[in-house]
All heavy atoms as an XYZ file, in Angstrom:
954
protein
N      56.078     93.597     66.298
C      56.130     92.782     67.506
C      56.731     91.418     67.159
O      56.430     90.859     66.107
C      54.732     92.617     68.078
C      54.658     91.750     69.293
S      52.975     91.735     69.935
C      53.330     91.283     71.585
N      57.569     90.907     68.073
C      58.141     89.579     67.866
C      57.037     88.533     67.788
O      56.045     88.623     68.480
C      59.077     89.224     69.025
C      60.419     89.879     68.941
C      61.297     89.442     70.094
C      61.720     88.026     69.910
N      62.714     87.555     70.841
N      57.254     87.555     66.960
C      56.281     86.492     66.770
C      56.535     85.313     67.696
O      55.632     84.575     68.040
C      56.373     86.056     65.302
C      55.381     85.051     64.859
C      55.494     84.943     63.360
C      55.269     83.541     62.905
N      55.286     83.426     61.466
N      57.774     85.135     68.107
C      58.128     83.978     68.931
C      59.227     84.361     69.904
O      59.808     85.438     69.813
C      58.581     82.828     68.042
N      59.518     83.459     70.817
C      60.568     83.711     71.789
C      60.084     84.613     72.912
O      58.884     84.739     73.162
N      61.008     85.259     73.580
C      60.674     86.110     74.731
C      60.174     87.457     74.235
O      60.856     88.158     73.487
C      61.903     86.263     75.643
C      62.212     84.903     76.271
C      61.653     87.319     76.717
C      63.429     84.874     77.153
N      58.978     87.819     74.659
C      58.349     89.060     74.213
C      58.660     90.246     75.127
O      58.611     91.390     74.681
C      56.829     88.886     74.121
C      56.347     87.821     73.130
C      54.828     87.732     73.166
C      56.825     88.120     71.731
N      58.964     89.998     76.398
C      59.260     91.090     77.318
C      60.488     91.842     76.807
O      61.580     91.287     76.722
C      59.504     90.523     78.720
C      59.808     91.601     79.729
O      60.847     92.248     79.670
N      58.893     91.797     80.663
N      60.317     93.113     76.464
C      61.403     93.859     75.820
C      62.601     94.042     76.729
O      63.748     94.040     76.270
C      60.906     95.196     75.283
C      60.527     96.189     76.349
C      59.975     97.472     75.707
N      59.500     98.381     76.708
C      60.220     99.392     77.198
N      61.435     99.605     76.744
N      59.721    100.182     78.120
N      62.368     94.177     78.031
C      63.483     94.346     78.964
C      64.312     93.066     79.045
O      65.549     93.113     79.027
C      62.975     94.741     80.348
C      62.195     96.009     80.339
N      62.774     97.237     80.124
C      60.871     96.235     80.491
C      61.844     98.177     80.156
N      60.671     97.589     80.371
N      63.636     91.928     79.124
C      64.339     90.659     79.214
C      65.013     90.307     77.891
O      66.172     89.886     77.870
C      63.379     89.548     79.647
C      64.000     88.178     79.875
C      65.159     88.243     80.862
C      62.938     87.212     80.378
N      64.318     90.495     76.788
C      64.880     90.195     75.479
C      66.147     91.004     75.240
O      67.167     90.473     74.786
C      63.842     90.483     74.400
O      64.323     90.109     73.138
N      66.112     92.286     75.559
C      67.287     93.146     75.387
C      68.432     92.758     76.302
O      69.593     92.737     75.888
N      68.119     92.426     77.545
C      69.154     92.029     78.499
C      69.833     90.735     78.063
O      71.055     90.599     78.185
C      68.558     91.875     79.899
N      69.079     89.791     77.550
C      69.650     88.527     77.089
C      70.566     88.751     75.895
O      71.611     88.098     75.771
C      68.553     87.529     76.736
C      67.686     87.041     77.894
C      66.585     86.126     77.374
C      68.509     86.354     78.960
N      70.191     89.665     75.012
C      70.996     89.940     73.825
C      72.352     90.538     74.185
O      73.311     90.421     73.420
C      70.236     90.871     72.878
N      72.452     91.162     75.347
C      73.702     91.793     75.774
C      74.655     90.838     76.482
O      75.802     91.187     76.735
C      73.394     92.967     76.700
C      72.665     94.095     76.008
C      72.195     95.170     76.972
O      72.396     95.018     78.206
O      71.622     96.157     76.498
N      74.201     89.637     76.817
C      75.039     88.707     77.569
C      76.127     88.097     76.701
O      75.934     87.870     75.515
C      74.179     87.580     78.156
C      73.165     87.993     79.213
C      72.248     86.819     79.544
C      73.860     88.513     80.459
N      77.259     87.817     77.343
C      78.377     87.180     76.659
C      78.824     85.933     77.395
O      78.304     85.589     78.471
N      79.817     85.291     76.826
C      80.361     84.053     77.384
C      80.812     84.268     78.829
O      81.497     85.234     79.122
C      81.530     83.585     76.519
C      82.080     82.269     76.921
N      83.398     81.962     76.768
C      81.509     81.172     77.471
C      83.624     80.734     77.195
N      82.489     80.239     77.631
N      80.393     83.396     79.690
C      80.664     83.344     81.142
C      79.851     84.349     81.959
O      79.943     84.329     83.174
C      82.170     83.463     81.513
O      82.622     84.797     81.338
C      83.010     82.469     80.732
N      79.068     85.223     81.334
C      78.174     86.078     82.121
C      77.193     85.181     82.859
O      76.834     84.098     82.383
C      77.401     87.057     81.230
C      78.237     88.237     80.787
O      79.276     88.516     81.422
O      77.852     88.895     79.801
N      76.754     85.632     84.024
C      75.842     84.830     84.836
C      74.482     85.493     84.961
O      74.374     86.720     85.043
C      76.440     84.595     86.213
C      77.674     83.712     86.160
C      78.317     83.478     87.503
O      78.383     84.427     88.302
O      78.761     82.348     87.741
N      73.461     84.642     84.986
C      72.074     85.072     85.116
C      71.487     84.361     86.327
O      71.472     83.136     86.384
C      71.246     84.701     83.862
C      69.793     85.113     84.041
C      71.860     85.312     82.613
N      70.985     85.121     87.285
C      70.295     84.553     88.433
C      68.808     84.521     88.132
O      68.203     85.561     87.869
C      70.545     85.386     89.695
C      69.775     84.942     90.940
C      70.223     83.549     91.393
C      69.930     85.962     92.060
N      68.238     83.331     88.118
C      66.786     83.166     87.973
C      66.304     82.830     89.371
O      66.731     81.836     89.963
C      66.439     82.025     86.993
C      64.928     81.954     86.796
C      67.161     82.211     85.675
N      65.423     83.673     89.924
C      65.111     83.512     91.339
C      63.622     83.608     91.641
O      62.845     84.152     90.875
C      65.886     84.525     92.171
S      65.502     86.242     91.843
N      63.289     83.059     92.810
C      61.917     83.143     93.297
C      61.667     84.529     93.890
O      62.578     85.354     93.984
C      61.624     82.025     94.300
C      62.526     82.050     95.529
O      62.975     83.144     95.947
O      62.786     80.971     96.085
N      60.455     84.775     94.293
C      60.067     86.087     94.799
C      60.723     86.421     96.135
O      60.785     87.583     96.517
C      58.550     86.172     94.930
N      61.276     85.421     96.841
C      61.861     85.667     98.149
C      63.368     85.817     98.167
O      63.938     86.190     99.180
N      64.038     85.554     97.060
C      65.502     85.647     97.023
C      65.936     87.103     97.129
O      65.415     87.960     96.421
C      66.020     85.042     95.709
C      67.510     85.081     95.544
S      68.300     83.815     96.547
C      69.899     83.732     95.783
N      66.878     87.399     98.019
C      67.389     88.776     98.081
C      68.047     89.159     96.755
O      68.852     88.393     96.221
C      68.425     88.732     99.201
C      68.155     87.480     99.960
C      67.506     86.527     99.005
N      67.690     90.305     96.235
C      68.239     90.773     94.964
C      69.532     91.542     95.243
O      69.521     92.533     95.973
C      67.243     91.703     94.237
C      65.896     91.023     94.039
C      67.834     92.207     92.930
C      65.885     89.881     93.078
N      70.654     91.082     94.680
C      71.904     91.795     94.913
C      71.878     93.165     94.236
O      71.225     93.337     93.203
C      72.961     90.892     94.290
C      72.229     90.036     93.315
C      70.820     89.919     93.809
N      72.575     94.121     94.816
C      72.666     95.428     94.168
C      73.736     95.341     93.089
O      74.732     94.648     93.237
C      72.987     96.522     95.186
O      74.210     96.249     95.815
N      73.519     95.995     91.992
C      74.497     96.004     90.921
C      73.989     95.455     89.610
O      73.991     96.157     88.608
N      73.544     94.181     89.553
C      73.150     93.649     88.244
C      71.832     94.255     87.758
O      71.039     94.789     88.535
C      72.988     92.149     88.483
C      72.802     91.982     89.934
C      73.470     93.157     90.588
N      71.637     94.153     86.459
C      70.365     94.547     85.860
C      69.304     93.574     86.359
O      69.537     92.366     86.432
C      70.496     94.464     84.345
C      69.295     94.951     83.592
C      69.653     95.028     82.122
N      68.538     95.481     81.330
C      68.604     95.674     80.029
N      69.721     95.455     79.379
N      67.544     96.085     79.364
N      68.129     94.087     86.696
C      67.049     93.255     87.224
C      65.845     93.363     86.296
O      65.412     94.464     85.956
C      66.645     93.690     88.661
C      65.462     92.868     89.156
C      67.823     93.580     89.607
N      65.331     92.211     85.888
C      64.067     92.151     85.159
C      63.108     91.399     86.067
O      63.261     90.209     86.307
C      64.217     91.452     83.791
C      62.861     91.347     83.112
C      65.210     92.196     82.915
N      62.164     92.116     86.618
C      61.208     91.553     87.573
C      59.943     91.154     86.823
O      59.176     92.009     86.389
C      60.896     92.573     88.658
C      60.120     91.989     89.819
O      59.561     90.874     89.672
O      60.069     92.640     90.871
N      59.754     89.854     86.673
C      58.585     89.336     85.958
C      57.435     88.988     86.898
O      56.351     88.635     86.438
C      58.966     88.081     85.159
C      60.065     88.256     84.111
C      60.389     86.900     83.464
C      59.669     89.276     83.072
N      57.682     89.064     88.215
C      56.673     88.658     89.196
C      55.398     89.478     89.028
O      55.428     90.712     89.039
C      57.217     88.805     90.610
N      54.299     88.773     88.875
C      52.992     89.404     88.729
C      52.174     89.218     90.002
O      51.569     90.134     90.514
C      52.273     88.805     87.512
C      50.877     89.299     87.327
C      50.631     90.611     86.991
C      49.807     88.443     87.490
C      49.327     91.071     86.824
C      48.509     88.888     87.322
C      48.266     90.198     86.988
N      52.167     87.984     90.484
C      51.566     87.635     91.766
C      52.171     86.300     92.189
O      52.911     85.688     91.426
C      50.052     87.580     91.702
C      49.519     86.523     90.780
C      48.012     86.503     90.789
N      47.567     85.452     89.892
C      46.340     85.263     89.550
N      45.410     86.031     90.033
N      46.022     84.295     88.745
N      51.860     85.860     93.384
C      52.457     84.619     93.896
C      52.244     83.477     92.907
O      51.114     83.166     92.542
C      51.874     84.267     95.254
N      53.332     82.914     92.440
C      53.276     81.786     91.521
C      53.213     82.145     90.051
O      53.285     81.266     89.201
N      53.087     83.410     89.721
C      52.935     83.825     88.326
C      53.988     84.870     87.974
O      54.013     85.921     88.612
C      51.532     84.412     88.072
C      51.373     84.855     86.622
C      50.451     83.400     88.450
N      54.831     84.611     86.990
C      55.018     83.334     86.328
C      55.809     82.385     87.222
O      56.557     82.815     88.108
C      55.821     83.689     85.072
C      56.634     84.867     85.486
C      55.762     85.623     86.457
N      55.665     81.125     86.969
C      56.364     80.136     87.784
C      57.848     80.095     87.427
O      58.260     80.510     86.337
C      55.757     78.743     87.578
O      56.108     78.243     86.301
N      58.628     79.591     88.352
C      60.055     79.392     88.122
C      60.264     78.491     86.906
O      61.098     78.776     86.039
C      60.685     78.775     89.374
C      62.142     78.452     89.225
C      63.109     79.448     89.328
C      62.562     77.149     88.989
C      64.460     79.147     89.189
C      63.899     76.842     88.852
C      64.852     77.847     88.948
N      59.484     77.410     86.815
C      59.626     76.462     85.711
C      59.355     77.134     84.367
O      60.087     76.915     83.397
C      58.688     75.269     85.909
N      58.322     77.952     84.281
C      57.999     78.637     83.033
C      59.122     79.567     82.600
O      59.509     79.589     81.433
C      56.707     79.440     83.188
C      55.472     78.603     83.307
C      54.259     79.432     83.713
O      54.365     80.370     84.505
N      53.106     79.067     83.171
N      59.638     80.326     83.550
C      60.700     81.281     83.229
C      61.979     80.541     82.843
O      62.633     80.886     81.855
C      60.938     82.258     84.397
C      62.150     83.146     84.134
C      59.690     83.109     84.628
N      62.328     79.509     83.597
C      63.530     78.748     83.287
C      63.432     78.127     81.894
O      64.378     78.209     81.103
C      63.783     77.667     84.337
C      65.053     76.842     84.129
C      66.298     77.714     84.202
C      65.121     75.713     85.155
N      62.304     77.528     81.567
C      62.136     76.923     80.239
C      62.290     77.971     79.140
O      62.931     77.725     78.111
C      60.786     76.219     80.125
C      60.679     74.944     80.933
C      61.679     73.864     80.514
O      61.987     73.735     79.313
O      62.161     73.153     81.414
N      61.701     79.136     79.337
C      61.827     80.199     78.346
C      63.259     80.662     78.172
O      63.729     80.881     77.049
N      63.972     80.809     79.285
C      65.366     81.247     79.212
C      66.251     80.197     78.554
O      67.130     80.530     77.755
C      65.896     81.583     80.605
C      65.329     82.850     81.239
C      65.803     82.974     82.677
C      65.706     84.077     80.430
N      66.026     78.934     78.888
C      66.843     77.871     78.303
C      66.616     77.736     76.798
O      67.497     77.270     76.075
C      66.592     76.541     79.020
C      67.085     76.489     80.465
C      66.738     75.145     81.101
C      68.572     76.784     80.581
N      65.452     78.170     76.320
C      65.191     78.172     74.877
C      65.963     79.287     74.175
O      66.203     79.222     72.970
C      63.690     78.321     74.610
N      66.377     80.303     74.924
C      67.039     81.470     74.349
C      68.546     81.507     74.583
O      69.264     82.184     73.856
C      66.430     82.748     74.953
C      64.947     82.913     74.720
C      64.619     83.455     73.340
O      65.437     84.216     72.784
O      63.545     83.108     72.820
N      69.035     80.834     75.622
C      70.434     80.927     76.041
C      71.192     79.625     75.825
O      70.619     78.550     75.918
C      70.519     81.236     77.540
C      70.103     82.602     78.040
C      70.153     82.630     79.564
C      70.999     83.679     77.464
N      72.485     79.747     75.619
C      73.393     78.612     75.710
C      73.925     78.640     77.132
O      74.460     79.655     77.585
C      74.558     78.729     74.704
C      75.548     77.592     74.903
C      74.042     78.778     73.279
N      73.750     77.554     77.864
C      74.173     77.491     79.260
C      75.270     76.446     79.384
O      75.098     75.304     78.987
C      72.982     77.145     80.186
C      73.440     76.949     81.619
C      71.924     78.235     80.101
N      76.421     76.861     79.941
C      77.529     75.917     80.097
C      77.716     75.459     81.535
O      78.514     74.572     81.801
C      78.827     76.504     79.553
C      79.388     77.662     80.343
C      80.717     78.170     79.780
O      80.997     77.944     78.582
O      81.462     78.790     80.541
N      76.962     76.044     82.459
C      77.043     75.620     83.843
C      75.939     76.252     84.658
O      75.356     77.265     84.261
N      75.626     75.636     85.792
C      74.555     76.146     86.645
C      74.834     75.781     88.094
O      75.418     74.732     88.376
C      73.210     75.582     86.209
N      74.388     76.653     88.988
C      74.569     76.451     90.425
C      73.252     76.740     91.127
O      72.590     77.732     90.825
C      75.657     77.399     90.983
O      76.862     77.219     90.232
C      75.931     77.133     92.445
N      72.882     75.868     92.065
C      71.659     76.041     92.861
C      71.975     75.716     94.316
O      73.053     75.196     94.635
C      70.546     75.139     92.332
N      71.012     76.002     95.180
C      71.173     75.728     96.612
C      70.952     74.247     96.899
O      69.982     73.648     96.420
C      70.192     76.567     97.423
N      71.823     73.672     97.685
C      71.689     72.252     98.043
C      70.401     71.984     98.820
O      69.850     70.883     98.756
C      72.906     71.798     98.847
O      73.126     72.626     99.959
N      69.880     72.974     99.500
C      68.653     72.824    100.280
C      67.434     72.532     99.417
O      66.405     72.070     99.910
C      68.391     74.091    101.109
C      69.400     74.350    102.208
C      70.609     75.163    101.778
O      70.883     75.270    100.557
O      71.303     75.677    102.663
N      67.529     72.786     98.106
C      66.396     72.562     97.218
C      65.955     71.100     97.219
O      64.770     70.798     97.101
C      66.696     73.055     95.775
C      67.705     72.165     95.073
C      65.420     73.183     94.965
N      66.888     70.183     97.377
C      66.555     68.746     97.329
C      65.518     68.362     98.388
O      64.558     67.667     98.095
C      67.807     67.904     97.501
C      68.769     68.058     96.359
C      69.248     66.724     95.859
N      70.326     66.857     94.908
C      70.161     67.055     93.614
N      68.971     67.168     93.111
N      71.191     67.149     92.813
N      65.709     68.827     99.628
C      64.793     68.473    100.719
C      63.568     69.380    100.759
O      62.465     68.924    101.022
C      65.525     68.525    102.061
N      63.764     70.667    100.497
C      62.689     71.638    100.689
C      61.770     71.805     99.485
O      60.623     72.233     99.637
C      63.278     73.002    101.064
N      62.246     71.456     98.289
C      61.461     71.684     97.088
C      61.834     70.633     96.033
O      62.465     70.944     95.026
C      61.716     73.109     96.576
C      60.767     73.542     95.495
O      60.105     72.738     94.864
N      60.734     74.843     95.244
N      61.445     69.366     96.273
C      61.848     68.290     95.371
C      61.401     68.481     93.919
O      62.081     68.034     93.001
C      61.207     67.040     95.970
C      60.677     67.415     97.298
C      60.668     68.902     97.404
N      60.275     69.133     93.706
C      59.799     69.362     92.335
C      60.772     70.247     91.568
O      61.125     69.960     90.418
C      58.413     70.007     92.371
C      57.784     70.180     91.007
C      56.387     70.758     91.093
O      55.576     70.260     91.886
O      56.131     71.717     90.350
N      61.226     71.322     92.197
C      62.206     72.198     91.545
C      63.542     71.486     91.390
O      64.208     71.632     90.365
C      62.359     73.516     92.329
O      61.115     74.227     92.271
C      63.448     74.393     91.750
N      63.931     70.687     92.388
C      65.175     69.918     92.286
C      65.131     68.991     91.075
O      66.108     68.899     90.317
C      65.414     69.133     93.566
N      64.016     68.325     90.864
C      63.877     67.425     89.718
C      63.946     68.200     88.403
O      64.563     67.738     87.433
C      62.565     66.647     89.815
N      63.316     69.364     88.359
C      63.366     70.206     87.164
C      64.810     70.596     86.855
O      65.266     70.475     85.715
C      62.506     71.458     87.364
C      62.629     72.531     86.281
C      62.018     72.057     84.972
C      61.983     73.824     86.746
N      65.528     71.064     87.865
C      66.917     71.482     87.671
C      67.784     70.311     87.231
O      68.586     70.444     86.303
C      67.465     72.109     88.946
C      66.834     73.441     89.360
C      67.337     73.863     90.728
C      67.096     74.524     88.322
N      67.629     69.168     87.881
C      68.411     67.982     87.514
C      68.125     67.545     86.081
O      69.029     67.145     85.352
C      68.123     66.820     88.468
C      68.760     67.003     89.832
O      69.768     67.736     89.942
O      68.239     66.411     90.804
N      66.866     67.628     85.688
C      66.476     67.192     84.348
C      66.916     68.125     83.241
O      67.199     67.695     82.128
N      66.963     69.401     83.527
C      67.266     70.398     82.496
C      68.701     70.895     82.507
O      69.154     71.483     81.529
C      66.317     71.594     82.648
C      64.861     71.253     82.408
C      64.547     70.889     80.974
N      64.565     72.100     80.170
C      65.130     72.202     78.976
N      65.720     71.188     78.418
N      65.116     73.336     78.315
N      69.404     70.687     83.627
C      70.757     71.233     83.755
C      71.739     70.152     84.195
O      72.142     70.098     85.360
C      70.747     72.393     84.765
C      69.829     73.561     84.405
C      69.611     74.470     85.596
C      70.395     74.336     83.223
N      72.144     69.284     83.280
C      73.110     68.247     83.641
C      74.390     68.888     84.183
O      74.822     69.929     83.705
C      73.382     67.528     82.319
C      72.298     67.942     81.401
C      71.784     69.253     81.876
N      74.969     68.275     85.177
C      76.180     68.822     85.764
C      75.926     69.972     86.718
O      76.830     70.749     87.028
N      74.707     70.089     87.187
C      74.337     71.137     88.139
C      75.215     71.047     89.384
O      75.406     69.976     89.946
C      72.861     70.957     88.538
C      72.299     71.897     89.587
C      72.173     73.310     89.028
C      70.938     71.392     90.055
N      75.747     72.182     89.816
C      76.527     72.269     91.046
C      75.609     72.727     92.164
O      74.839     73.685     91.985
C      77.690     73.269     90.885
O      78.524     72.838     89.822
C      78.496     73.398     92.165
N      75.675     72.063     93.315
C      74.874     72.453     94.476
C      75.793     73.006     95.559
O      76.841     72.423     95.851
C      74.085     71.266     95.010
C      73.036     70.700     94.054
C      72.397     69.458     94.655
C      71.979     71.742     93.721
N      75.387     74.133     96.117
C      76.130     74.788     97.200
C      75.127     75.204     98.273
O      73.927     75.307     98.001
C      76.895     76.032     96.691
C      77.935     75.648     95.640
C      75.946     77.092     96.136
N      75.571     75.468     99.502
C      74.638     75.982    100.510
C      73.987     77.289    100.032
O      74.613     78.071     99.299
C      75.522     76.207    101.728
C      76.687     75.288    101.532
C      76.912     75.250    100.040
N      72.765     77.503    100.467
C      72.004     78.680    100.031
C      72.745     79.988    100.306
O      72.731     80.905     99.471
C      70.631     78.691    100.710
C      69.725     79.782    100.229
N      69.321     79.892     98.920
C      69.147     80.819    100.876
C      68.529     80.939     98.785
N      68.404     81.524     99.965
N      73.395     80.074    101.439
C      74.145     81.299    101.755
C      75.250     81.528    100.734
O      75.532     82.661    100.346
C      74.714     81.243    103.174
C      73.655     81.375    104.255
C      72.823     82.648    104.142
O      73.397     83.742    103.922
O      71.576     82.563    104.256
N      75.880     80.457    100.285
C      76.928     80.576     99.255
C      76.321     80.999     97.922
O      76.905     81.804     97.191
C      77.675     79.251     99.121
C      78.746     79.261     98.062
C      79.925     80.147     98.448
N      80.935     80.102     97.408
C      81.584     81.154     96.961
N      81.396     82.341     97.506
N      82.474     81.043     96.004
N      75.137     80.478     97.582
C      74.468     80.887     96.353
C      74.187     82.389     96.382
O      74.376     83.079     95.373
C      73.171     80.106     96.135
C      72.407     80.447     94.850
C      73.221     80.064     93.614
C      71.060     79.762     94.839
N      73.758     82.893     97.528
C      73.508     84.333     97.643
C      74.795     85.124     97.418
O      74.781     86.159     96.753
C      72.882     84.667     98.996
C      71.447     84.183     99.116
C      70.715     84.774    100.287
C      71.112     84.167    101.591
N      70.255     84.602    102.711
N      75.918     84.629     97.949
C      77.207     85.295     97.727
C      77.573     85.276     96.248
O      77.989     86.288     95.690
C      78.309     84.605     98.527
C      78.219     84.776    100.019
C      79.203     83.882    100.775
O      80.066     83.232    100.126
O      79.105     83.823    102.013
N      77.437     84.118     95.614
C      77.768     83.988     94.196
C      76.884     84.856     93.312
O      77.328     85.357     92.274
C      77.650     82.518     93.759
C      78.665     81.550     94.339
C      78.287     80.114     93.982
C      80.069     81.880     93.864
N      75.645     85.051     93.729
C      74.705     85.819     92.909
C      75.105     87.289     92.786
O      74.662     87.973     91.875
C      73.281     85.689     93.453
O      73.133     86.394     94.662
N      75.959     87.753     93.670
C      76.446     89.140     93.573
C      77.225     89.374     92.285
O      77.361     90.499     91.834
C      77.309     89.490     94.778
C      76.519     89.581     96.053
C      77.397     90.080     97.207
N      76.822     89.634     98.453
C      77.469     88.975     99.397
N      78.752     88.699     99.258
N      76.856     88.597    100.490
N      77.758     88.301     91.697
C      78.505     88.430     90.449
C      77.654     88.314     89.199
O      78.169     88.414     88.084
N      76.353     88.134     89.369
C      75.466     87.995     88.210
C      75.393     89.297     87.427
O      75.430     90.389     88.002
C      74.068     87.583     88.658
N      75.291     89.180     86.141
C      75.107     90.366     85.295
C      73.626     90.703     85.154
O      73.251     91.843     84.919
C      75.718     90.105     83.930
C      75.573     91.277     83.012
C      76.674     91.378     82.020
N      76.449     92.570     81.209
C      76.697     92.630     79.930
N      77.208     91.595     79.308
N      76.466     93.729     79.261
N      72.779     89.669     85.295
C      71.337     89.842     85.128
C      70.614     89.015     86.183
O      71.010     87.890     86.460
C      70.921     89.371     83.729
C      69.431     89.288     83.408
C      68.787     90.670     83.448
C      69.222     88.628     82.044
N      69.563     89.596     86.762
C      68.686     88.885     87.688
C      67.296     88.872     87.076
O      66.775     89.917     86.677
C      68.637     89.569     89.075
C      67.605     88.892     89.975
C      70.010     89.569     89.730
N      66.710     87.675     86.982
C      65.343     87.532     86.480
C      64.512     87.005     87.642
O      64.700     85.872     88.088
C      65.270     86.578     85.265
C      63.833     86.477     84.767
C      66.207     87.044     84.164
N      63.616     87.833     88.141
C      62.783     87.479     89.298
C      61.453     86.928     88.808
O      60.753     87.565     88.020
C      62.556     88.700     90.177
C      61.793     88.410     91.446
C      61.812     89.669     92.337
N      60.994     89.470     93.500
C      59.756     89.942     93.630
N      59.192     90.640     92.662
N      59.076     89.713     94.736
N      61.122     85.741     89.278
C      59.853     85.110     88.933
C      58.849     85.347     90.058
O      59.206     85.864     91.109
C      60.042     83.596     88.728
O      60.242     82.969     89.995
C      61.221     83.284     87.814
N      57.625     84.917     89.843
C      56.611     85.016     90.892
C      56.576     83.788     91.790
O      55.678     83.652     92.622
N      57.528     82.870     91.606
C      57.546     81.621     92.370
C      57.526     81.895     93.866
O      58.237     82.753     94.360
C      58.788     80.808     92.013
C      58.759     79.406     92.560
C      57.642     78.575     91.963
O      57.593     78.416     90.727
O      56.799     78.079     92.738
N      56.697     81.138     94.579
C      56.545     81.325     96.019
C      56.894     80.061     96.801
O      56.435     79.882     97.914
C      55.119     81.773     96.332
N      57.696     79.174     96.194
C      58.174     77.987     96.904
C      59.656     78.159     97.196
O      60.363     78.812     96.430
C      57.935     76.736     96.054
C      56.448     76.430     95.917
C      56.189     75.235     95.044
N      56.744     75.498     93.720
C      57.123     74.558     92.876
N      57.026     73.301     93.193
N      57.603     74.860     91.693
N      60.157     77.564     98.284
C      61.539     77.816     98.702
C      62.587     77.255     97.733
O      62.377     76.222     97.105
C      61.636     77.120    100.061
C      60.570     76.079    100.049
C      59.467     76.634     99.192
N      63.675     77.976     97.654
C      64.883     77.559     96.930
C      64.683     77.352     95.443
O      65.419     76.595     94.815
C      65.503     76.310     97.577
C      65.788     76.511     99.041
C      65.017     75.877    100.010
C      66.797     77.369     99.459
C      65.263     76.086    101.366
C      67.052     77.587    100.805
C      66.283     76.936    101.748
O      66.522     77.152    103.089
N      63.723     78.036     94.858
C      63.533     77.993     93.409
C      64.416     79.081     92.799
O      63.947     80.114     92.323
C      62.064     78.191     93.053
N      65.718     78.828     92.846
C      66.720     79.778     92.382
C      67.825     79.008     91.675
O      68.189     77.909     92.097
C      67.358     80.522     93.567
C      66.349     81.098     94.518
O      65.601     81.989     94.156
N      66.320     80.590     95.738
N      68.375     79.609     90.633
C      69.515     78.996     89.957
C      70.352     80.092     89.303
O      69.820     81.080     88.796
C      69.073     77.934     88.919
C      68.326     78.548     87.746
C      70.248     77.095     88.464
N      71.640     79.902     89.362
C      72.589     80.801     88.728
C      73.085     80.107     87.459
O      73.692     79.027     87.534
C      73.743     81.080     89.690
C      74.709     82.199     89.356
C      73.997     83.542     89.233
C      75.793     82.281     90.422
N      72.787     80.695     86.293
C      73.161     80.117     85.018
C      74.404     80.822     84.483
O      74.486     82.047     84.521
C      72.033     80.299     83.986
C      70.657     79.762     84.380
C      69.621     80.159     83.329
C      70.704     78.248     84.549
N      75.361     80.056     83.986
C      76.565     80.619     83.364
C      76.437     80.447     81.864
O      76.283     79.330     81.350
C      77.832     79.947     83.878
C      79.116     80.627     83.404
C      80.383     80.045     84.019
N      80.556     78.636     83.710
C      80.317     77.633     84.571
N      79.893     77.866     85.787
N      80.512     76.387     84.211
N      76.509     81.564     81.142
C      76.317     81.561     79.700
C      77.478     80.920     78.964
O      78.643     81.083     79.344
C      76.154     82.989     79.179
S      74.689     83.815     79.797
N      77.129     80.198     77.930
C      78.117     79.608     77.044
C      78.073     80.312     75.699
O      77.532     81.406     75.569
N      78.665     79.683     74.694
C      78.629     80.217     73.337
C      78.032     79.166     72.416
O      78.086     77.982     72.693
C      80.047     80.617     72.846
C      80.552     81.829     73.591
C      81.023     79.470     72.981
N      77.471     79.616     71.304
C      76.769     78.689     70.418
C      77.672     78.093     69.344
O      77.231     77.325     68.534
C      75.560     79.374     69.766
C      75.909     80.578     68.934
C      76.230     80.433     67.597
C      75.931     81.838     69.487
C      76.563     81.538     66.828
C      76.250     82.950     68.733
C      76.575     82.811     67.397
N      78.945     78.444     69.335
C      79.849     77.881     68.318
C      80.983     77.122     68.973
O      81.164     77.145     70.156
C      80.401     78.961     67.397
C      81.052     80.097     68.114
C      82.389     80.047     68.479
C      80.330     81.245     68.441
C      82.986     81.108     69.140
C      80.922     82.308     69.091
C      82.247     82.240     69.446
């Protein structure tokens, strides 16, 4: 068994398969899941695991060169907006409907148990060298 890092075997394996410019949608329990990408559903119950917990874990494992979130997050969920601003410099904001369109191109969807609005972000993978 792994001693550190992400222990969920489905998520760990999916992350290992990602390459430069692949996109990962980290989403709340209410975000429509696009058909096509691999989905790792971590939702256990409302709020568990939280969007913040999952995002922090993913950022410890991935190189991220860009991120996109819904502009509505600023008014509807200031706590998540602050988290995104603090952890993802250069964050791009688009209308929520546009984020849903962009999420169709994701290679991986990670669903959290978050039950607050607009706790979603599309991460674009970078390289470590």
